[in-house]
C-alpha positions as CSV (number, residue, x, y, z in Angstrom):
1,X,0.0,0.0,0.0
2,X,1.3,3.5,-0.9
3,X,2.3,5.8,1.9
4,X,-0.2,8.4,3.0
5,X,0.7,11.9,1.6
6,X,-0.3,13.7,4.8
7,X,1.0,17.1,3.6
8,X,-1.6,17.1,0.7
9,X,-4.6,16.3,2.9
10,X,-7.0,18.8,4.2
11,X,-6.6,19.4,8.0
12,X,-10.2,18.3,8.8
13,X,-9.7,15.0,6.8
14,X,-6.4,14.4,8.7
15,X,-8.1,14.8,12.0
16,X,-11.0,12.6,11.0
17,X,-8.9,9.7,9.6
18,X,-6.4,9.8,12.5
19,X,-9.2,9.7,15.0
20,X,-10.7,6.7,13.3
21,X,-7.3,4.9,13.1
22,X,-7.0,5.5,16.9
23,X,-10.5,4.0,17.4
24,X,-9.7,0.9,15.3
25,X,-6.5,0.4,17.4
26,X,-8.5,0.9,20.6
27,X,-12.0,-0.5,19.8
28,X,-13.6,0.9,22.9
29,X,-12.3,4.4,22.3
30,X,-14.7,7.2,21.5
31,X,-14.4,10.4,19.5
32,X,-15.4,13.7,21.1
33,X,-17.0,16.1,18.7
34,X,-15.5,19.6,18.8
35,X,-17.4,21.9,21.0
36,X,-16.8,24.6,23.6
37,X,-17.0,22.0,26.4
38,X,-15.0,19.3,24.8
39,X,-12.2,19.7,27.3
40,X,-9.5,19.6,24.6
41,X,-10.3,15.9,24.0
42,X,-10.4,14.5,20.5
43,X,-10.3,10.7,21.3
44,X,-10.6,9.1,24.7
45,X,-9.8,5.4,25.5
46,X,-9.2,3.3,28.6
47,X,-5.7,3.8,29.9
48,X,-3.1,1.1,29.4
49,X,-3.1,0.2,33.1
50,X,-6.9,0.3,33.3
51,X,-6.9,2.9,36.2
52,X,-8.1,5.9,34.2
53,X,-8.4,7.2,30.7
54,X,-6.0,8.0,27.9
55,X,-6.6,11.2,25.9
56,X,-5.4,11.8,22.4
57,X,-5.1,15.3,21.1
58,X,-5.1,15.1,17.3
59,X,-3.5,17.8,15.3
60,X,-3.1,18.1,11.5
61,X,0.4,19.7,11.6
62,X,2.7,17.9,9.2
63,X,5.7,20.2,9.0
64,X,7.9,22.0,11.5
65,X,5.7,23.4,14.4
66,X,5.2,27.2,14.5
67,X,4.9,29.2,17.7
68,X,1.1,29.4,17.1
69,X,0.8,25.7,16.6
70,X,2.7,25.0,19.8
71,X,0.4,27.5,21.6
72,X,-2.6,25.5,20.3
73,X,-1.3,22.3,21.8
74,X,-0.5,23.9,25.1
75,X,-4.0,25.4,25.3
76,X,-5.5,22.0,24.6
77,X,-3.5,20.4,27.5
78,X,-4.6,23.2,29.9
79,X,-8.2,22.8,28.9
80,X,-7.9,19.1,29.6
81,X,-6.6,19.7,33.1
82,X,-9.4,22.1,33.9
83,X,-12.0,19.7,32.4
84,X,-10.6,16.7,34.3
85,X,-10.7,18.6,37.6
86,X,-14.2,19.9,37.0
87,X,-15.6,16.5,36.0
88,X,-13.7,14.1,38.1
89,X,-12.0,12.6,35.1
90,X,-8.9,10.6,36.0
91,X,-6.6,11.2,33.1
92,X,-3.4,9.1,33.3
93,X,-2.1,9.5,29.7
94,X,-2.0,12.3,27.1
95,X,-0.8,11.8,23.6
96,X,-0.1,14.6,21.1
97,X,-0.9,12.8,17.9
98,X,0.0,14.3,14.5
99,X,1.7,13.2,11.2
100,X,5.0,14.6,12.1
101,X,8.0,13.0,13.9
102,X,9.5,15.2,16.7
103,X,12.8,16.8,17.0
104,X,14.7,16.8,20.3
105,X,13.6,20.4,20.8
106,X,10.0,19.3,20.2
107,X,10.3,16.6,22.9
108,X,11.8,19.1,25.4
109,X,9.0,21.6,24.7
110,X,6.4,18.8,25.2
111,X,8.0,17.8,28.5
112,X,8.2,21.4,29.6
113,X,4.5,22.1,29.7
114,X,3.2,18.7,30.6
115,X,5.5,17.8,33.5
116,X,4.3,17.8,37.2
117,X,0.7,16.9,36.6
118,X,0.9,13.1,37.2
119,X,0.1,12.4,33.5
120,X,2.2,10.4,31.1
121,X,2.6,12.7,28.1
122,X,4.0,11.5,24.8
123,X,4.3,12.4,21.2
124,X,2.6,10.1,18.7
125,X,4.1,11.1,15.3
126,X,4.4,10.1,11.7
127,X,6.0,6.7,12.3
128,X,3.2,5.8,14.7
129,X,0.5,6.9,12.2
130,X,2.1,5.1,9.3
131,X,2.1,1.9,11.4
132,X,-1.6,2.3,12.0
133,X,-2.2,3.0,8.3
134,X,-0.4,-0.1,7.4
135,X,-2.4,-2.1,9.9
136,X,-5.8,-0.7,8.7
137,X,-5.4,-0.1,5.0
138,X,-9.1,-0.3,4.3
139,X,-9.7,2.6,6.5
140,X,-7.2,4.8,4.7
141,X,-8.7,3.6,1.4
142,X,-12.2,4.4,2.5
143,X,-11.5,8.0,3.8
144,X,-8.7,9.2,1.6
145,X,-9.0,7.3,-1.7
146,X,-11.7,5.6,-3.6
147,X,-12.4,2.8,-1.1
148,X,-15.9,4.0,-0.3
149,X,-17.0,3.6,-3.9
150,X,-15.2,0.3,-4.3
151,X,-16.8,-1.0,-1.1
152,X,-20.2,-0.1,-2.5
153,X,-19.3,-1.8,-5.8
154,X,-18.1,-4.9,-4.0
155,X,-21.3,-5.2,-2.0
156,X,-23.4,-4.8,-5.2
157,X,-21.3,-7.4,-7.0
158,X,-21.7,-9.9,-4.1
159,X,-25.5,-9.2,-4.1
160,X,-25.7,-9.9,-7.8
161,X,-23.7,-13.2,-7.4
162,X,-25.9,-14.3,-4.5
163,X,-29.1,-13.6,-6.3
164,X,-27.9,-15.4,-9.4
165,X,-26.7,-18.4,-7.4
166,X,-29.9,-18.6,-5.3
167,X,-32.0,-18.7,-8.5
168,X,-30.1,-21.7,-9.8
169,X,-31.7,-25.0,-8.9
170,X,-32.9,-28.2,-10.4
171,X,-35.5,-26.3,-12.5
172,X,-33.1,-23.7,-13.7
173,X,-30.5,-26.4,-14.5
174,X,-33.0,-28.4,-16.5
175,X,-34.2,-25.4,-18.4
176,X,-31.0,-23.6,-19.3
177,X,-27.9,-25.7,-18.5
178,X,-26.7,-28.2,-21.1
179,X,-26.6,-31.8,-19.9
180,X,-23.1,-32.9,-18.9
181,X,-21.7,-29.4,-18.6
182,X,-20.9,-30.0,-14.9
183,X,-17.7,-32.1,-14.3
184,X,-19.0,-34.4,-11.6
185,X,-20.7,-33.6,-8.3
186,X,-19.7,-30.6,-6.2
187,X,-17.2,-31.6,-3.6
188,X,-17.1,-30.3,0.0
189,X,-13.7,-28.8,-0.5
190,X,-15.0,-26.7,-3.5
191,X,-17.9,-25.5,-1.4
192,X,-15.6,-24.5,1.5
193,X,-13.3,-22.6,-0.8
194,X,-16.2,-20.7,-2.4
195,X,-17.7,-19.8,0.9
196,X,-14.3,-18.7,2.3
197,X,-13.8,-16.5,-0.7
198,X,-17.2,-15.0,-0.3
199,X,-16.5,-14.3,3.4
200,X,-13.1,-12.8,2.5
201,X,-14.6,-10.5,-0.1
202,X,-17.3,-9.4,2.3
203,X,-14.7,-8.4,4.9
204,X,-12.0,-7.0,2.7
205,X,-13.0,-3.4,2.1
206,X,-15.2,-2.3,5.0
207,X,-13.3,-0.4,7.7
208,X,-16.3,-0.2,10.1
209,X,-18.0,-3.6,10.1
210,X,-17.2,-7.2,9.6
211,X,-19.6,-9.9,8.5
212,X,-20.3,-13.6,9.3
213,X,-22.8,-15.9,7.7
214,X,-24.0,-19.5,8.2
215,X,-26.5,-21.9,6.6
216,X,-28.3,-24.4,8.9
217,X,-31.0,-27.0,8.6
218,X,-32.8,-25.5,11.6
219,X,-33.1,-21.9,12.7
220,X,-30.1,-21.4,15.1
221,X,-30.1,-19.1,18.1
222,X,-27.9,-16.1,17.7
223,X,-25.8,-15.7,20.9
224,X,-24.5,-12.4,22.2
225,X,-21.0,-11.8,20.9
226,X,-18.6,-8.9,21.3
227,X,-19.3,-6.3,18.7
228,X,-22.5,-7.9,17.3
229,X,-24.9,-5.1,16.3
230,X,-27.3,-6.9,13.9
231,X,-28.4,-10.3,12.8
232,X,-30.7,-11.2,10.0
233,X,-32.2,-14.7,9.5
234,X,-34.3,-16.0,6.7
235,X,-35.4,-19.5,6.0
236,X,-38.0,-22.1,5.2
237,X,-38.8,-25.7,6.2
238,X,-35.4,-26.9,4.8
239,X,-32.7,-24.4,5.7
240,X,-32.0,-21.1,7.4
241,X,-29.4,-18.5,6.4
242,X,-28.0,-16.2,9.1
243,X,-26.0,-13.0,8.4
244,X,-24.3,-11.3,11.4
245,X,-22.9,-7.8,11.4
246,X,-20.1,-6.8,13.9
247,X,-18.9,-3.3,14.6
248,X,-15.1,-3.2,14.4
249,X,-15.0,-0.4,17.0
250,X,-17.4,1.7,19.1
251,X,-17.2,4.6,16.6
252,X,-18.4,2.4,13.7
253,X,-22.1,2.9,14.6
254,X,-21.5,6.7,14.8
255,X,-19.8,6.9,11.4
256,X,-22.2,4.5,9.7
257,X,-25.4,3.8,11.6
258,X,-26.9,0.4,10.7
259,X,-30.3,1.0,8.9
260,X,-33.2,-1.0,10.1
261,X,-36.6,-1.6,8.6
262,X,-39.4,-3.4,10.4
263,X,-43.1,-4.1,10.1
264,X,-45.3,-4.3,13.2
265,X,-48.7,-6.1,12.8
266,X,-51.4,-5.4,15.4
267,X,-55.0,-6.5,15.5
268,X,-57.3,-3.5,14.8
269,X,-58.8,-2.2,18.1
270,X,-56.3,-4.0,20.3
271,X,-54.3,-2.3,23.1
272,X,-51.2,-2.8,21.0
273,X,-52.8,-1.1,18.0
274,X,-53.9,1.9,20.1
275,X,-50.4,2.2,21.6
276,X,-48.8,2.2,18.2
277,X,-51.2,4.9,17.0
278,X,-50.5,7.0,20.0
279,X,-46.7,6.6,19.4
280,X,-47.1,7.5,15.7
281,X,-49.3,10.6,16.3
282,X,-48.0,12.0,19.6
283,X,-44.7,10.3,20.4
284,X,-46.2,8.5,23.4
285,X,-43.7,5.9,24.7
């Protein structure tokens, strides 16, 4: 994968993609939307020792820091200290995160304004971000290149293949497939390879969600699993197909909420019917 050209990316895009890289690396991390009361926090995650929280301050600076940029970072740290005191937030780690490796002068400056507060403060620079980009290439592709379009194209392609395959059966074979065109019965190994390839394709390009599927002769129960956000089951008297959707990190549902459509059927005049009407008309719980 080609290296990320951070110097050519808009500041807002840098901050967004860096924040998502941090969330993928720390699946329970959350992004804090910019506001007057954000406390100088861009991304917050459990600390490495589990005793508090780690705060990432994300900056888009990709060349030598100016005096004004240094002042921004210092203000962010002071805002965090004030916020933590006012809200009882136990911050144990603070990371200045930007696509720029530090000089010795930079490290001395960082230590100078962060020392004495009982917080581990470190610089997370270009090398760190390049490592994350290499670990999560689909995320870089999605946000900075054409990965979003290719993800949509891949999903549409898979949908077409599935629909075509599901339409093929004994009747379709008899009507449109020349006799003897299949070289023997389908072997289990061939089926496993095809299903594995389908699974790999489903999970190759999506930076926010992963997918599992199964086919069973009876409708299986879907147990709770880490990250499971949706499950769809369809079947008949002979087999059931289950698709499961897993969030790769807590921010996945914020970036791309899972759409849900449902139909509720209630007997006319019943209590349930009246409750649904009251909810629809007046927002009654």
